[in-house]
C-alpha positions as CSV (number, residue, x, y, z in Angstrom):
1,M,96.4,106.4,182.2
2,V,93.2,108.0,181.1
3,I,93.6,111.2,178.9
4,R,90.7,113.4,177.8
5,T,90.8,114.8,174.4
6,L,91.2,118.5,173.7
7,A,87.6,118.6,172.6
8,D,86.6,117.2,176.0
9,F,88.7,119.9,177.4
10,L,86.2,123.0,177.6
11,P,82.8,122.1,179.6
12,A,79.7,122.0,177.3
13,A,78.0,124.3,180.1
14,L,80.0,127.1,178.8
15,Q,79.4,126.5,175.0
16,S,77.8,129.0,173.1
17,K,73.9,129.3,174.0
18,P,71.1,132.0,173.9
19,R,71.2,134.9,176.3
20,V,68.4,133.5,178.2
21,P,68.9,129.8,178.6
22,T,66.4,127.3,177.3
23,G,67.8,123.9,178.2
24,S,70.0,122.3,180.5
25,P,73.9,122.0,179.7
26,R,75.1,119.0,178.0
27,S,77.3,118.4,180.7
28,M,74.4,117.5,182.7
29,P,72.7,114.1,182.6
30,P,69.8,114.6,180.1
31,E,66.3,115.6,181.4
32,V,63.5,113.2,181.3
33,S,60.0,114.4,180.3
34,S,58.0,110.8,180.5
35,F,57.7,108.2,182.9
36,A,59.2,105.6,180.6
37,A,62.3,107.6,180.5
38,L,62.5,108.0,184.2
39,S,62.2,104.4,184.6
40,D,65.2,103.9,182.6
41,K,67.1,105.7,185.4
42,L,65.7,103.6,188.3
43,G,67.4,100.3,187.5
44,Y,69.4,100.4,191.0
45,L,66.0,100.0,192.7
46,S,64.1,96.9,193.6
47,K,60.8,95.8,191.8
48,A,58.9,96.7,194.9
49,D,60.2,100.2,194.9
50,L,59.6,100.6,191.4
51,K,56.0,99.7,192.0
52,L,55.6,102.4,194.6
53,I,57.2,104.9,192.3
54,R,54.8,104.0,189.6
55,D,51.9,104.4,191.8
56,A,53.3,107.9,193.0
57,Y,53.5,108.8,189.5
58,K,49.8,107.8,188.7
59,F,48.6,109.8,191.8
60,A,50.6,113.0,190.8
61,D,49.6,112.7,187.1
62,E,45.9,112.7,188.3
63,A,46.3,115.5,190.7
64,H,47.8,117.7,188.0
65,L,45.5,116.9,185.4
66,G,44.6,119.9,183.3
67,Q,47.5,121.9,184.8
68,F,50.1,123.3,182.4
69,R,53.5,125.2,182.9
70,A,54.1,128.8,181.5
71,S,55.7,127.1,178.3
72,G,52.6,125.3,177.6
73,E,53.7,121.8,178.5
74,P,51.5,119.6,180.9
75,Y,52.6,120.4,184.5
76,I,53.5,116.6,185.1
77,T,56.7,117.0,183.0
78,H,58.2,119.1,186.0
79,P,57.8,116.7,188.6
80,I,59.1,113.9,186.4
81,A,62.1,115.9,185.3
82,V,62.8,116.7,189.0
83,A,62.5,113.0,189.8
84,G,65.0,112.4,187.1
85,L,67.6,114.7,188.7
86,V,67.3,113.1,192.2
87,A,67.4,109.4,190.4
88,D,70.8,110.8,188.8
89,W,72.0,111.2,192.6
90,K,70.7,107.5,193.2
91,L,68.5,108.5,196.1
92,D,66.1,106.1,197.5
93,A,62.5,105.5,196.4
94,Q,60.9,107.7,199.2
95,A,62.8,110.8,197.6
96,I,61.8,109.9,194.1
97,M,58.2,109.6,195.3
98,A,58.5,113.0,197.3
99,A,59.9,114.5,193.9
100,L,57.1,113.2,191.8
101,M,54.5,114.6,194.4
102,H,56.2,117.6,195.8
103,D,53.6,120.2,194.3
104,A,50.6,118.0,195.0
105,M,49.9,119.5,198.5
106,E,50.5,122.9,197.3
107,D,48.8,123.1,194.2
108,C,46.4,120.2,193.9
109,G,44.6,120.3,197.6
110,V,46.1,117.2,198.4
111,T,46.2,116.8,202.4
112,K,49.2,115.4,204.3
113,S,46.9,112.5,205.8
114,E,45.9,111.4,202.4
115,L,49.6,111.1,201.4
116,I,50.2,109.3,204.9
117,E,47.3,106.7,204.2
118,R,48.6,106.3,200.6
119,F,52.3,106.4,200.6
120,G,53.4,106.0,204.3
121,A,54.5,108.8,206.9
122,P,58.0,109.2,205.7
123,T,57.1,110.1,201.8
124,A,54.4,112.5,203.4
125,E,56.9,114.0,205.6
126,L,59.3,114.8,202.9
127,V,56.3,116.3,200.6
128,D,55.4,118.3,203.6
129,G,58.7,119.7,204.1
130,L,58.8,120.9,200.4
131,T,55.3,122.5,200.6
132,K,55.5,126.3,200.7
133,L,53.2,128.2,203.2
134,D,50.9,130.0,200.7
135,K,47.8,129.2,202.5
136,L,48.6,131.2,205.6
137,Q,48.3,135.0,205.7
138,F,51.4,137.0,206.2
139,S,51.7,140.7,206.7
140,T,54.3,140.9,203.8
141,R,55.3,138.6,201.1
142,E,59.0,138.7,202.5
143,E,57.6,137.2,205.9
144,G,55.8,134.6,204.1
145,Q,59.0,133.8,201.9
146,A,61.2,133.7,205.4
147,E,58.7,131.5,207.0
148,S,58.9,129.0,203.8
149,F,62.6,128.9,204.3
150,R,62.5,128.2,208.0
151,K,60.1,125.4,207.5
152,M,62.1,123.9,204.6
153,L,65.4,124.2,206.4
154,L,64.1,122.9,209.7
155,A,62.6,119.8,207.6
156,M,65.9,119.6,206.1
157,S,68.0,119.2,209.4
158,R,65.7,116.5,210.2
159,D,66.1,114.6,206.7
160,V,68.5,116.2,204.4
161,R,66.4,114.5,201.5
162,V,64.3,117.4,201.6
163,I,66.8,119.8,200.6
164,L,68.2,117.6,198.0
165,V,64.6,117.3,196.1
166,K,64.2,121.1,196.6
167,L,67.5,121.8,194.8
168,A,66.6,119.5,192.1
169,D,63.3,121.2,191.8
170,R,65.0,124.7,191.8
171,L,67.6,123.5,189.1
172,H,64.8,122.5,186.7
173,N,63.0,125.5,187.3
174,M,66.1,127.7,186.6
175,R,66.9,125.6,183.3
176,T,63.3,126.0,182.2
177,M,62.4,129.8,183.2
178,A,62.6,131.5,179.8
179,A,58.8,131.2,179.4
180,M,58.4,133.3,182.6
181,A,57.8,137.2,182.7
182,A,61.1,139.1,183.0
183,S,60.4,140.5,186.5
184,K,59.6,137.1,187.8
185,R,62.7,135.6,186.6
186,G,64.8,138.4,188.2
187,R,63.2,137.8,191.5
188,I,63.7,133.8,191.4
189,A,67.2,134.0,190.0
190,R,68.3,136.3,193.0
191,E,66.6,134.1,195.4
192,T,68.6,131.4,193.7
193,L,71.9,133.1,193.9
194,D,71.4,134.3,197.4
195,I,69.9,131.1,199.1
196,Y,69.7,127.8,196.9
197,A,73.4,128.0,195.4
198,P,75.2,128.6,198.7
199,I,73.1,125.8,200.4
200,A,74.2,123.4,197.3
201,H,77.8,124.4,198.0
202,R,77.5,124.0,201.8
203,L,76.2,120.2,201.1
204,G,79.0,119.7,198.9
205,L,77.0,119.6,195.6
206,N,79.4,121.6,193.4
207,Q,78.2,120.7,190.0
208,T,74.7,121.8,191.1
209,Y,76.2,124.9,192.7
210,R,78.2,126.1,189.6
211,E,75.1,125.5,187.3
212,L,72.6,127.6,189.9
213,Q,75.1,130.2,189.9
214,E,75.6,130.3,186.0
215,L,71.9,130.3,185.3
216,S,71.2,133.0,188.0
217,F,73.9,135.4,186.6
218,S,72.7,134.8,183.0
219,Y,69.0,136.1,184.0
220,L,70.1,138.8,186.5
221,H,72.7,140.4,184.1
222,P,72.1,139.0,180.5
223,W,74.2,141.6,178.8
224,R,77.2,141.1,181.1
225,H,76.9,137.4,180.9
226,A,77.1,137.7,177.1
227,A,80.0,140.0,177.0
228,L,82.2,137.7,179.1
229,E,81.0,134.7,177.3
230,K,82.0,136.2,174.1
231,A,85.5,137.2,175.7
232,L,85.9,133.7,177.1
233,Q,85.1,132.2,173.7
234,R,87.8,134.5,172.1
235,A,90.5,133.3,174.9
236,R,89.7,129.8,174.1
237,G,91.1,130.3,170.4
238,Y,94.0,132.3,171.6
239,R,95.0,129.8,174.3
240,R,94.5,126.7,172.5
241,D,98.1,126.3,171.7
242,I,98.9,127.0,175.4
243,V,96.4,124.4,176.7
244,S,97.6,121.6,174.1
245,R,101.4,122.1,175.2
246,V,100.5,122.0,178.8
247,Q,98.4,119.1,178.3
248,N,101.2,117.2,176.6
249,D,103.8,117.9,179.1
250,V,101.7,116.8,181.8
251,V,100.9,113.5,180.1
252,K,104.5,113.1,179.4
253,A,105.5,113.7,183.0
254,F,103.2,111.3,184.4
255,S,104.0,108.6,181.8
256,E,107.8,109.0,182.8
257,A,106.8,108.8,186.4
258,R,105.0,105.3,185.5
259,M,101.7,106.9,187.3
260,R,98.2,105.7,186.3
261,V,96.1,109.0,186.1
262,D,92.9,110.5,184.8
263,I,93.7,113.9,183.3
264,S,90.8,116.2,182.6
265,G,90.6,119.8,181.6
266,R,88.3,122.3,183.4
267,E,87.4,126.0,183.1
268,K,86.2,128.7,185.1
269,T,82.3,129.4,184.6
270,V,81.5,133.0,183.4
271,F,80.0,133.9,187.0
272,S,83.2,132.8,188.5
273,I,85.2,135.1,186.3
274,Y,82.9,138.0,186.7
275,R,83.1,137.6,190.7
276,K,87.0,137.6,190.4
277,M,87.0,140.6,188.2
278,R,84.9,142.3,190.7
279,E,86.8,141.2,193.9
280,K,90.1,142.0,192.3
281,H,88.9,145.2,190.3
282,A,90.5,143.7,187.3
283,G,89.8,143.3,183.4
284,F,88.9,140.3,181.8
285,A,92.5,140.0,180.5
286,E,94.0,140.2,184.0
287,V,92.2,137.0,185.0
288,N,94.7,134.5,183.9
289,D,93.8,131.4,185.4
290,I,90.7,130.8,183.5
291,F,91.8,127.2,182.4
292,G,93.1,124.4,184.4
293,F,93.4,120.5,185.0
294,R,92.0,118.1,187.3
295,I,94.2,114.9,188.1
296,V,92.4,111.9,189.5
297,V,94.8,109.3,191.2
298,A,94.4,106.0,192.6
299,N,95.0,106.5,196.4
300,L,95.8,109.2,198.9
301,M,99.5,109.0,198.8
302,D,99.6,109.2,195.0
303,C,98.0,112.7,195.3
304,Y,101.1,113.8,197.1
305,H,103.4,111.8,194.4
306,A,101.4,113.7,191.7
307,L,102.1,117.2,193.5
308,G,105.7,116.3,193.3
309,V,105.6,115.4,189.6
310,L,103.9,118.6,188.8
311,H,106.3,120.9,190.8
312,Q,109.2,119.2,189.0
313,L,107.5,119.9,185.7
314,Y,106.8,123.6,186.3
315,K,107.5,126.1,188.9
316,P,104.7,126.6,191.3
317,V,103.4,130.2,192.2
318,P,104.2,131.1,195.7
319,G,101.3,131.0,198.2
320,R,98.9,129.5,195.8
321,F,99.2,125.9,197.3
322,K,96.3,124.6,199.2
323,D,95.9,121.3,200.9
324,Y,92.3,120.5,201.5
325,I,93.1,117.0,202.0
326,A,94.8,117.4,205.3
327,I,92.3,120.3,206.0
328,P,89.0,119.8,204.3
329,K,86.5,122.5,203.4
330,P,83.5,122.6,205.8
331,N,81.5,120.8,203.3
332,G,83.8,117.9,203.2
333,Y,85.6,118.8,199.9
334,K,89.1,117.3,199.6
335,S,91.7,117.9,197.1
336,L,95.3,119.5,196.5
337,H,95.3,122.8,194.8
338,T,98.5,124.3,193.0
339,T,98.9,126.9,190.6
340,L,102.0,126.5,188.3
341,V,103.7,128.8,185.7
342,S,103.6,127.3,182.1
343,P,106.5,127.8,179.7
344,L,104.7,130.7,178.1
345,G,104.0,132.6,181.5
346,T,100.3,131.5,181.8
347,A,99.3,130.6,185.3
348,V,97.6,127.2,185.2
349,E,95.6,125.7,188.1
350,F,95.9,121.9,188.9
351,Q,93.5,120.1,191.3
352,I,94.5,116.6,192.7
353,R,92.3,114.1,194.2
354,T,91.3,110.5,194.3
355,D,88.2,108.9,193.0
356,E,86.3,109.0,196.1
357,M,87.4,112.6,196.8
358,H,86.0,113.5,193.3
359,A,82.7,111.9,193.9
360,V,82.2,113.9,197.1
361,A,83.6,117.0,195.3
362,E,80.8,116.7,192.6
363,A,78.1,115.0,194.5
364,G,78.6,116.1,197.9
365,I,76.2,114.7,200.4
366,A,74.4,112.9,197.5
367,A,77.5,110.6,197.1
368,H,76.2,108.7,200.1
369,W,73.2,107.3,198.1
370,L,75.6,107.2,194.9
371,Y,77.9,104.8,196.6
372,K,75.4,103.0,199.0
373,V,73.9,101.3,195.8
374,G,77.2,99.6,195.0
375,A,78.1,102.1,192.1
376,Q,82.0,101.5,192.7
377,K,83.7,98.8,194.5
378,N,86.5,99.5,197.3
379,V,85.3,103.1,197.3
380,N,82.9,104.1,200.2
381,P,82.7,107.9,200.6
382,S,79.3,107.4,202.4
383,D,80.9,108.0,205.8
384,V,82.2,111.2,204.6
385,A,79.0,112.1,202.9
386,Q,77.0,111.3,205.8
387,R,79.0,114.0,208.0
388,L,78.7,116.6,205.2
389,G,76.9,119.7,206.5
390,A,76.1,117.8,210.0
391,M,77.4,120.7,211.9
392,W,75.6,123.2,210.1
393,L,72.4,121.2,210.2
394,K,72.5,120.8,213.7
395,S,73.2,124.7,214.0
396,L,69.9,125.2,212.3
397,L,68.1,123.7,215.2
398,D,70.1,125.6,217.7
399,I,69.2,128.9,216.0
400,Q,65.7,128.0,215.6
401,N,65.5,127.2,219.3
402,E,66.7,130.8,219.9
403,T,65.0,132.6,217.3
404,R,61.2,132.7,217.0
405,D,60.9,135.5,214.3
406,A,61.2,133.9,210.9
407,S,62.9,137.0,209.1
408,E,65.4,136.8,211.8
409,F,66.0,133.2,211.4
410,L,66.7,133.6,207.6
411,E,69.1,136.3,208.4
412,H,71.2,134.2,210.6
413,V,71.3,131.3,208.0
414,K,72.2,133.5,205.3
415,I,75.2,134.7,207.5
416,D,76.1,130.9,207.7
417,L,75.9,130.3,204.0
418,V,79.3,132.2,203.4
419,P,81.4,130.0,201.2
420,D,84.6,131.2,202.1
421,A,86.2,130.0,205.4
422,V,89.2,130.4,207.8
423,Y,90.6,127.3,209.6
424,V,91.5,128.0,213.2
425,F,92.9,125.6,216.0
426,T,91.8,125.3,219.8
427,P,94.7,125.2,222.4
428,K,94.3,121.2,221.9
429,S,94.8,121.5,218.2
430,K,91.3,120.8,217.2
431,I,90.2,122.4,214.0
432,L,87.4,124.6,213.6
433,A,86.1,126.3,210.3
434,L,84.5,129.7,210.7
435,P,83.4,132.3,208.0
436,R,86.0,134.7,206.8
437,G,85.8,137.6,209.2
438,A,84.9,135.6,212.1
439,T,86.2,136.9,215.6
440,P,87.0,135.1,219.2
441,I,83.6,135.7,220.1
442,D,82.2,133.4,217.0
443,F,85.1,131.0,218.1
444,A,83.7,130.9,221.6
445,Y,80.1,130.2,220.6
446,A,81.2,127.5,218.0
447,I,83.0,125.7,221.1
448,H,79.9,126.0,223.3
449,S,77.1,128.4,224.1
450,D,78.3,128.6,227.8
451,V,81.8,129.6,226.7
452,G,80.5,132.3,224.6
453,D,78.2,133.7,227.2
454,H,81.0,133.9,229.9
455,C,83.7,135.1,227.4
456,V,85.6,138.1,228.7
457,A,89.1,137.8,226.8
458,A,91.0,136.0,224.2
459,K,94.3,135.1,223.0
460,I,95.4,134.6,219.6
461,N,98.7,132.7,219.0
462,G,99.6,133.2,222.6
463,E,99.1,137.0,222.4
464,P,96.3,139.1,224.1
465,A,93.9,139.9,221.2
466,A,90.7,142.2,221.1
467,L,87.4,140.2,221.1
468,R,86.5,141.8,217.6
469,A,89.7,140.8,216.1
470,E,89.4,139.1,212.8
471,L,90.8,135.4,212.7
472,R,93.0,134.3,210.4
473,S,93.7,130.6,209.1
474,G,96.2,128.9,211.3
475,D,95.6,131.1,214.3
476,V,95.6,129.1,217.6
477,V,92.6,130.7,219.7
478,E,92.4,130.6,223.4
479,V,89.1,131.8,225.3
480,I,89.2,133.2,228.7
481,T,86.1,133.2,230.6
482,A,84.7,134.3,234.0
483,P,81.7,132.9,235.9
484,G,79.9,136.2,236.4
485,A,80.4,137.5,232.9
486,R,77.4,137.9,230.3
487,P,77.1,139.0,226.7
488,N,77.7,142.4,225.6
489,P,75.1,143.8,223.3
490,A,78.0,145.6,221.5
491,W,79.1,142.1,220.1
492,L,76.1,141.9,217.6
493,N,78.0,144.6,215.6
494,F,80.9,142.5,215.0
495,V,80.1,138.7,215.1
496,R,80.0,136.7,211.8
497,T,78.1,133.4,212.6
498,G,74.4,133.0,212.8
499,R,74.9,130.6,216.0
500,A,76.7,133.5,217.8
501,R,74.3,136.2,216.7
502,S,71.2,134.0,217.7
503,K,72.7,133.0,221.1
504,I,73.6,136.6,222.0
505,R,70.0,138.0,220.9
506,H,68.4,135.1,222.9
507,F,70.3,135.8,226.0
508,L,69.7,139.6,225.8
509,K,66.0,138.9,225.1
510,N,65.7,136.8,228.3
511,L,67.9,139.1,230.4
512,E,65.4,142.0,229.4
513,H,62.4,139.8,230.3
514,E,63.9,139.0,233.8
515,E,64.9,142.7,234.5
516,S,61.5,143.6,233.2
517,Q,59.6,141.1,235.6
518,E,62.1,142.1,238.4
519,L,61.1,145.9,237.9
520,G,57.6,145.0,237.8
521,L,57.6,143.0,241.3
522,K,59.3,146.3,242.9
523,M,56.7,148.5,241.2
524,L,54.0,146.2,242.5
525,S,55.6,146.2,246.0
526,Q,55.8,149.9,246.1
527,A,52.1,150.4,244.8
528,M,50.9,147.8,247.5
529,R,52.9,149.6,250.6
530,A,51.3,152.9,249.3
531,E,47.9,151.7,249.3
532,W,48.4,150.0,252.6
533,K,49.6,153.2,254.1
534,A,46.7,155.3,252.6
535,A,44.4,152.8,254.3
536,L,45.7,153.2,257.5
């Protein structure tokens, strides 16, 4: 049994820090600022790959010569740090090269053809996907921003390494944003909270997701963040005895059950506490599940065995058990969650998972590369990681095919970045994950666009239901179609998924075009008949 000490219980990401963050949390791998430090992280790559990466570094160093960051540091320290974060995920040489050169096209006038000639087409495509469209002229800055997101997300749908490098880039920028002007910090933090953090969550990169949220909150609401952080520090002192007692009871219970487990403590982030207070209209004192434990076991069946041990130790809170192993989250997350009542009346949440589930829970889609290099024998979550976000990535292309306007595209993608989900069943027991608030129309379009276009009615759990009814987890949904049916414009008022919204709008636009064409032909015929009669 592996037991973390109480000193390890509280994550360093929430230790006391300045109101405006100036560095990375100690829970994250240390950042690198020199190529020598980066090289120390690349032991999993071949000598040939290391040579390519060294060449990419020299190229980027020359391209950024004379450029400095707002902090006064040489600009090249930023690409090196981004490459270091990418190396922590054990991505391949092409991704690390792209991280080193990700600003070369945008800031240094380097062309895509030059990159293709020097480093090959795959690396050049990655860099191109990361490049903003600053050189194009847009009517508004928002339009340019939307077009940049569209280009990046479509590149991501073709090669997910694009967004992994982009997330590493954004994470380092957020960690080092103190030197920027306050107005710029606020805009970047809002963009991070609205777009990049949800994308990290959607791809299962939970560690990155939590840090992006925390840093964004500290910049957007520094006083609220500072006040909650102080309250959390006080709560640690008040509840230290509770945590120690629960930890000792849990260790003893698993020892008596002769189970080998890894027990570690976890604490909600300041942002997650703030969000819970907002959602429940509650004060800090009313958020009582701040502390929790993570139990990592050897195999799948041990997850359920461990659950039984815990439920025999303390009483579970009714309605607070979630089996994300039987029904994983849309981003591939798997764990058992249960909330128990400690002897002192405090609610304590436990997460139970295997090593493989833990790797995917923290690194998400990046776990594919982490394990591809043989980091751990007999554990291979790569198959799971490769499927993470696959349906969402495919839906990006579907939305793009139906949407030509960049702002509309971004609007649809934002809708689909909702972290909460409901799980519903088809009549043949297939599970579909949809955003909270989804309707039978969303369900119909999730099955197939033809099913959505010809939907006329729906049944939920065998009973007739309105097409705008909100679906709940566990519902069995049946869609009734008719050949002559077509989408109703009123559906746009209540559908929740970007796919459904883009499909409906596309159908209506085509219909409008066809009707206009038909009307034009009629008007032309009438005009020609009138001219013919006048000529006679």
